[in-house]
DOVO-308387 format. One line per field, with one value per residue (C-alpha): z, y, x; residue in three letters; residue number from 0. Coordinates in Angstrom, 2 decimals, always signed. Layout:
BEGIN
zz: [Z, ...]
yy: [Y, ...]
xx: [X, ...]
vose: [ALA, ...]
loke: [NUM, ...]
//
This chain:
BEGIN
zz: [+18.59, +18.84, +17.24, +14.30, +15.10, +12.23, +11.84, +12.24, +9.58, +10.44, +11.94, +9.99, +6.71, +7.23, +6.05, +9.19, +9.60, +13.00, +13.07, +16.08, +18.37, +18.09, +19.39, +18.81, +21.40, +20.54, +21.26, +24.65, +25.34, +24.49, +26.93, +29.98, +31.96, +30.57, +33.50, +31.15, +29.98, +32.02, +30.85, +31.76, +31.60, +31.38, +30.94, +30.69, +33.14, +36.10, +37.84, +34.88, +35.80, +39.06, +37.19, +35.37, +33.65, +31.57, +33.92, +35.27, +34.09, +36.41, +36.45, +35.73, +36.56, +34.32, +37.10, +40.27, +38.82, +35.96, +36.92, +39.65, +42.37, +42.85, +39.51, +36.04, +34.86, +34.90, +37.77, +38.12, +37.60, +41.15, +41.44, +37.98, +38.95, +42.04, +39.93, +37.54, +40.34, +42.21, +39.09, +38.58, +35.55, +34.95, +31.95, +30.75, +30.91, +27.79, +28.70, +26.79, +27.14, +26.46, +27.55, +26.81, +24.15, +21.46, +23.39, +24.00, +27.39, +26.52, +23.91, +26.33, +28.99, +26.26, +25.39, +29.02, +29.30, +26.22, +27.96, +30.43, +27.72, +28.11, +24.49, +23.42, +25.06, +24.85, +22.99, +22.50, +22.24, +18.98, +19.44, +23.12, +25.87, +23.62, +21.13, +23.96, +25.27, +21.88, +21.32, +24.53, +26.24, +30.04, +32.55, +36.19, +39.24, +42.52, +43.25, +40.50, +41.13, +39.60, +39.99, +42.43, +44.76, +45.13, +43.38, +45.84, +48.79, +48.01, +50.74, +49.19, +45.88, +46.68, +48.83, +46.72, +46.33, +42.62, +40.74, +37.53, +36.77, +34.02, +32.77, +33.78, +31.80, +28.36, +27.09, +24.04, +21.42, +21.65, +23.79, +22.68, +24.89, +24.33, +23.33, +20.66, +19.42, +19.24, +17.11, +14.80, +14.46, +13.48, +10.92, +9.54, +10.40, +10.62, +13.56, +13.82, +15.96, +16.62, +18.42, +17.06, +14.32, +16.84, +19.16, +16.25, +15.13, +18.66, +19.12, +22.01, +24.64, +25.30, +23.50, +22.61, +25.46, +28.07, +30.15, +28.04, +30.08, +30.07, +28.50, +28.44, +24.66, +21.82, +18.48, +17.36, +17.14, +14.00, +11.01, +12.56, +10.43, +11.91, +11.69, +14.40, +16.20, +15.62, +11.88, +12.53, +13.90, +12.12, +14.08, +13.32, +14.75, +17.04, +15.37, +13.72, +10.02, +7.59, +6.66, +3.23, +4.75, +7.24, +4.47, +2.52, +5.53, +6.83, +3.76, +0.72, +2.21, +4.64, +3.15, +6.16, +5.26, +7.15, +6.76, +8.71, +12.45, +13.24, +16.48, +17.48, +20.17, +21.58, +24.90, +27.44, +25.32, +25.47, +22.06, +20.60, +22.02, +19.98, +16.77, +17.79, +18.09, +14.68, +12.90, +14.71, +14.80, +12.13, +9.43, +10.55, +10.87, +12.68, +14.13, +15.83, +19.18, +21.44, +22.80, +25.94, +27.30, +24.33, +24.27, +28.05, +28.19, +24.87, +25.21, +28.66, +27.86, +27.90, +24.55, +22.67, +19.22, +18.17, +15.00, +14.35, +10.90]
yy: [+4.78, +8.21, +8.92, +11.32, +14.13, +14.88, +18.66, +20.24, +22.68, +26.33, +26.89, +30.10, +28.27, +25.49, +27.53, +27.45, +29.65, +30.82, +30.02, +32.26, +29.79, +27.46, +28.22, +26.22, +24.62, +27.25, +30.03, +28.46, +28.14, +31.82, +32.81, +30.71, +33.84, +35.95, +36.92, +37.47, +33.82, +30.92, +27.39, +24.84, +21.12, +18.93, +15.19, +12.00, +10.59, +12.84, +11.81, +12.63, +16.30, +15.35, +13.33, +16.50, +19.45, +22.44, +24.98, +27.32, +25.22, +24.67, +21.57, +21.49, +18.08, +17.24, +15.24, +17.20, +20.72, +20.85, +18.35, +18.80, +16.18, +15.42, +15.71, +14.63, +18.14, +20.83, +23.19, +26.44, +30.01, +30.81, +27.69, +28.28, +31.85, +30.55, +27.98, +30.66, +33.00, +30.26, +29.65, +33.33, +33.74, +37.07, +38.92, +39.92, +36.40, +34.38, +30.78, +28.08, +24.51, +21.38, +17.76, +14.09, +12.01, +14.62, +17.24, +15.35, +16.89, +20.19, +20.83, +19.51, +22.05, +24.72, +23.78, +24.02, +27.48, +28.48, +27.43, +30.25, +32.80, +32.85, +33.31, +35.94, +34.73, +30.94, +28.98, +25.36, +24.27, +22.35, +18.89, +18.75, +17.24, +14.52, +17.00, +18.98, +15.80, +14.61, +17.95, +17.40, +20.44, +20.72, +19.46, +20.44, +18.69, +20.18, +23.50, +25.97, +29.17, +32.59, +34.71, +32.17, +32.35, +30.01, +31.74, +30.58, +28.20, +24.95, +25.51, +28.81, +27.33, +26.27, +29.31, +31.97, +35.09, +35.47, +38.04, +37.43, +37.38, +35.26, +34.82, +31.97, +28.85, +28.92, +25.41, +26.48, +27.29, +24.62, +21.88, +19.44, +17.61, +14.15, +15.70, +17.77, +14.73, +12.74, +15.51, +15.25, +11.52, +12.24, +14.89, +13.27, +16.19, +15.57, +13.60, +12.67, +9.74, +10.29, +6.98, +4.07, +1.91, -0.95, +1.24, +2.53, -1.02, -2.02, -4.46, -2.45, -0.14, +1.70, +2.65, +0.09, -0.79, +0.27, -1.73, -2.53, -0.58, +2.54, +1.53, -1.37, -1.44, -1.11, +0.57, +4.15, +6.80, +6.24, +8.16, +9.08, +9.13, +7.58, +9.94, +8.90, +11.94, +10.98, +11.47, +15.21, +14.68, +13.88, +10.86, +11.71, +15.23, +15.08, +18.34, +19.09, +18.34, +21.24, +22.79, +21.17, +17.73, +18.34, +19.49, +16.33, +14.23, +16.07, +17.75, +15.71, +12.23, +12.55, +15.37, +17.70, +21.21, +24.33, +25.78, +22.91, +22.43, +19.56, +17.56, +15.49, +12.81, +10.03, +8.18, +11.00, +14.07, +14.46, +13.06, +14.88, +18.16, +17.56, +17.22, +20.18, +22.25, +21.14, +21.85, +25.13, +26.79, +25.14, +24.79, +27.62, +25.69, +28.15, +25.68, +22.70, +21.34, +18.67, +16.07, +15.37, +12.92, +10.87, +7.09, +6.70, +8.44, +7.31, +3.64, +3.47, +5.49, +3.67, +4.00, +5.55, +3.98, +2.57, +1.16, -1.53, -2.15]
xx: [+23.77, +22.21, +18.84, +18.77, +16.35, +14.00, +13.74, +10.32, +9.21, +8.70, +5.24, +4.64, +5.21, +2.66, -0.31, -2.41, -5.46, -4.18, -0.48, +0.13, -1.65, +1.35, +4.83, +7.98, +10.21, +12.81, +10.31, +9.66, +13.38, +13.81, +11.02, +11.89, +12.70, +9.86, +7.59, +4.64, +4.72, +3.40, +4.17, +1.51, +2.20, -0.89, -0.39, -2.35, +0.20, -0.50, +2.74, +5.00, +5.45, +7.18, +9.82, +10.91, +9.26, +10.32, +11.92, +9.26, +6.31, +3.36, +1.19, -2.53, -3.94, -6.89, -8.52, -7.77, -7.74, -10.23, -12.93, -15.50, -14.91, -18.61, -20.41, -19.30, -18.57, -15.90, -15.20, -17.13, -15.99, -14.81, -12.69, -11.24, -10.31, -8.52, -6.68, -5.42, -4.40, -2.57, -0.50, +0.29, -1.97, -3.69, -5.09, -1.62, -0.18, +0.56, -0.28, +1.60, +0.31, +2.32, +2.21, +2.67, +0.90, +1.64, -0.33, -3.60, -4.12, -2.48, -5.17, -7.81, -6.72, -6.65, -10.25, -11.39, -9.78, -11.78, -15.01, -14.37, -13.70, -9.91, -8.93, -6.42, -3.22, -3.46, -0.78, +0.31, +3.95, +4.18, +5.65, +4.82, +6.90, +8.33, +9.77, +11.36, +13.00, +14.20, +15.90, +17.85, +16.41, +16.49, +13.96, +13.71, +12.34, +11.18, +9.54, +8.83, +10.76, +11.04, +14.14, +15.58, +12.55, +9.61, +6.71, +4.10, +3.95, +2.16, -0.42, -1.54, -2.64, -6.21, -6.96, -5.30, -7.42, -8.26, -6.20, -8.15, -11.86, -13.40, -16.94, -19.21, -18.46, -20.11, -20.84, -22.82, -20.19, -17.51, -19.08, -21.79, -24.28, -25.74, -29.07, -27.35, -25.47, -28.71, -30.19, -27.18, -27.80, -31.41, -30.46, -27.32, -25.05, -21.28, -19.88, -16.21, -15.05, -11.34, -10.75, -8.76, -10.32, -10.63, -12.70, -14.75, -15.54, -16.52, -13.65, -12.28, -13.79, -10.53, -7.34, -4.70, -2.32, -4.87, -7.37, -10.42, -12.97, -15.09, -18.42, -20.85, -21.15, -18.70, -19.22, -19.73, -22.42, -24.52, -23.24, -19.87, -16.73, -13.61, -10.61, -8.13, -6.72, -3.08, -3.41, -3.07, +0.46, +3.73, +5.01, +8.64, +8.54, +5.46, +4.41, +1.10, +0.98, +0.80, -2.53, -2.33, -1.88, -4.71, -7.05, -6.26, -7.29, -10.33, -11.76, -10.70, -10.64, -13.55, -15.60, -15.75, -16.87, -15.95, -19.45, -21.04, -21.44, -19.08, -18.99, -15.96, -15.81, -13.60, -13.88, -13.84, -13.08, -9.31, -8.39, -11.38, -10.04, -6.87, -8.91, -11.10, -7.92, -6.62, -9.90, -10.61, -7.21, -5.11, -7.79, -10.05, -13.32, -15.64, -18.17, -16.54, -17.72, -16.28, -18.70, -16.68, -19.23, -18.07, -18.22, -18.10, -21.47, -22.94, -21.97, -23.57, -26.69, -30.02, -31.72, -28.79, -28.36, -24.99, -23.47, -20.91, -19.47]
vose: [UNK, UNK, UNK, UNK, UNK, UNK, UNK, UNK, UNK, UNK, UNK, UNK, UNK, UNK, UNK, UNK, UNK, UNK, UNK, UNK, UNK, UNK, UNK, UNK, UNK, UNK, UNK, UNK, UNK, UNK, UNK, UNK, UNK, UNK, UNK, UNK, UNK, UNK, UNK, UNK, UNK, UNK, UNK, UNK, UNK, UNK, UNK, UNK, UNK, UNK, UNK, UNK, UNK, UNK, UNK, UNK, UNK, UNK, UNK, UNK, UNK, UNK, UNK, UNK, UNK, UNK, UNK, UNK, UNK, UNK, UNK, UNK, UNK, UNK, UNK, UNK, UNK, UNK, UNK, UNK, UNK, UNK, UNK, UNK, UNK, UNK, UNK, UNK, UNK, UNK, UNK, UNK, UNK, UNK, UNK, UNK, UNK, UNK, UNK, UNK, UNK, UNK, UNK, UNK, UNK, UNK, UNK, UNK, UNK, UNK, UNK, UNK, UNK, UNK, UNK, UNK, UNK, UNK, UNK, UNK, UNK, UNK, UNK, UNK, UNK, UNK, UNK, UNK, UNK, UNK, UNK, UNK, UNK, UNK, UNK, UNK, UNK, UNK, UNK, UNK, UNK, UNK, UNK, UNK, UNK, UNK, UNK, UNK, UNK, UNK, UNK, UNK, UNK, UNK, UNK, UNK, UNK, UNK, UNK, UNK, UNK, UNK, UNK, UNK, UNK, UNK, UNK, UNK, UNK, UNK, UNK, UNK, UNK, UNK, UNK, UNK, UNK, UNK, UNK, UNK, UNK, UNK, UNK, UNK, UNK, UNK, UNK, UNK, UNK, UNK, UNK, UNK, UNK, UNK, UNK, UNK, UNK, UNK, UNK, UNK, UNK, UNK, UNK, UNK, UNK, UNK, UNK, UNK, UNK, UNK, UNK, UNK, UNK, UNK, UNK, UNK, UNK, UNK, UNK, UNK, UNK, UNK, UNK, UNK, UNK, UNK, UNK, UNK, UNK, UNK, UNK, UNK, UNK, UNK, UNK, UNK, UNK, UNK, UNK, UNK, UNK, UNK, UNK, UNK, UNK, UNK, UNK, UNK, UNK, UNK, UNK, UNK, UNK, UNK, UNK, UNK, UNK, UNK, UNK, UNK, UNK, UNK, UNK, UNK, UNK, UNK, UNK, UNK, UNK, UNK, UNK, UNK, UNK, UNK, UNK, UNK, UNK, UNK, UNK, UNK, UNK, UNK, UNK, UNK, UNK, UNK, UNK, UNK, UNK, UNK, UNK, UNK, UNK, UNK, UNK, UNK, UNK, UNK, UNK, UNK, UNK, UNK, UNK, UNK, UNK, UNK, UNK, UNK, UNK]
loke: [0, 1, 2, 3, 4, 5, 6, 7, 8, 9, 10, 11, 12, 13, 14, 15, 16, 17, 18, 19, 20, 21, 22, 23, 24, 25, 26, 27, 28, 29, 30, 31, 32, 33, 34, 35, 36, 37, 38, 39, 40, 41, 42, 43, 44, 45, 46, 47, 48, 49, 50, 51, 52, 53, 54, 55, 56, 57, 58, 59, 60, 61, 62, 63, 64, 65, 66, 67, 68, 69, 70, 71, 72, 73, 74, 75, 76, 77, 78, 79, 80, 81, 82, 83, 84, 85, 86, 87, 88, 89, 90, 91, 92, 93, 94, 95, 96, 97, 98, 99, 100, 101, 102, 103, 104, 105, 106, 107, 108, 109, 110, 111, 112, 113, 114, 115, 116, 117, 118, 119, 120, 121, 122, 123, 124, 125, 126, 127, 128, 129, 130, 131, 132, 133, 134, 135, 136, 137, 138, 139, 140, 141, 142, 143, 144, 145, 146, 147, 148, 149, 150, 151, 152, 153, 154, 155, 156, 157, 158, 159, 160, 161, 162, 163, 164, 165, 166, 167, 168, 169, 170, 171, 172, 173, 174, 175, 176, 177, 178, 179, 180, 181, 182, 183, 184, 185, 186, 187, 188, 189, 190, 191, 192, 193, 194, 195, 196, 197, 198, 199, 200, 201, 202, 203, 204, 205, 206, 207, 208, 209, 210, 211, 212, 213, 214, 215, 216, 217, 218, 219, 220, 221, 222, 223, 224, 225, 226, 227, 228, 229, 230, 231, 232, 233, 234, 235, 236, 237, 238, 239, 240, 241, 242, 243, 244, 245, 246, 247, 248, 249, 250, 251, 252, 253, 254, 255, 256, 257, 258, 259, 260, 261, 262, 263, 264, 265, 266, 267, 268, 269, 270, 271, 272, 273, 274, 275, 276, 277, 278, 279, 280, 281, 282, 283, 284, 285, 286, 287, 288, 289, 290, 291, 292, 293, 294, 295, 296, 297, 298, 299, 300, 301, 302, 303, 304, 305, 306, 307, 308]
//
């Protein structure tokens, strides 16, 4: 028995502050052969891309590509420039992110790109990989080609000479450090824990259906409000909820105010990036930062206070 596909509402009609940051699966399908568009698949499951991806999409691995292999931090400017160039991304390219888990890692990659000042031409495919699959749209395996030719040999990717220049990474505007979070705890400023209620209560140290690992202590940062990330998504369509629905959750139910400096966190920053995206782009909150150290750092930090209900 075939599954009935629930239609997604039109993005432009959902009342978002910046509706143009989202594109539909149909928009992507219409631009598969557009040389100015680069599709980027970024997944929690780093092997998923090889089982099939949207034709023409490149893979950005959140571990191998975006994180420094030695220190717990993101890559620097020169390596990021080489990454972009190896994937055929320049200043004129519209970059469209999508991925599994209703775009957890797509919005995380989007957030990392923003750290380097890449802003104007970044988009997210609403509904992510799952919506594309449920609509019966095509996937492709093997090498990514353009016009019937391989765009670049695999061995050229790490050494590619940059064709784009970006600024040094700026961690001040949309990234929060543990010291800044501790100051928020002291002053009672808004903190949002986007993990599951079980993680928030300290019953688990990881998400459901995953190994229970990642920190020595369970609980949450004192004063944090628990708003699980998935509440921003319609589970039937995998699309973001309308602005009215999001305001009801974040503003009416939990009292977040757009004039305050809000910090979001999870376990390692990926789910928090999803909420950062929803607050920043869909609701237009101007001051939202992602504490990507999140519970893995905070729960292991000597002297850091925690709460349990």
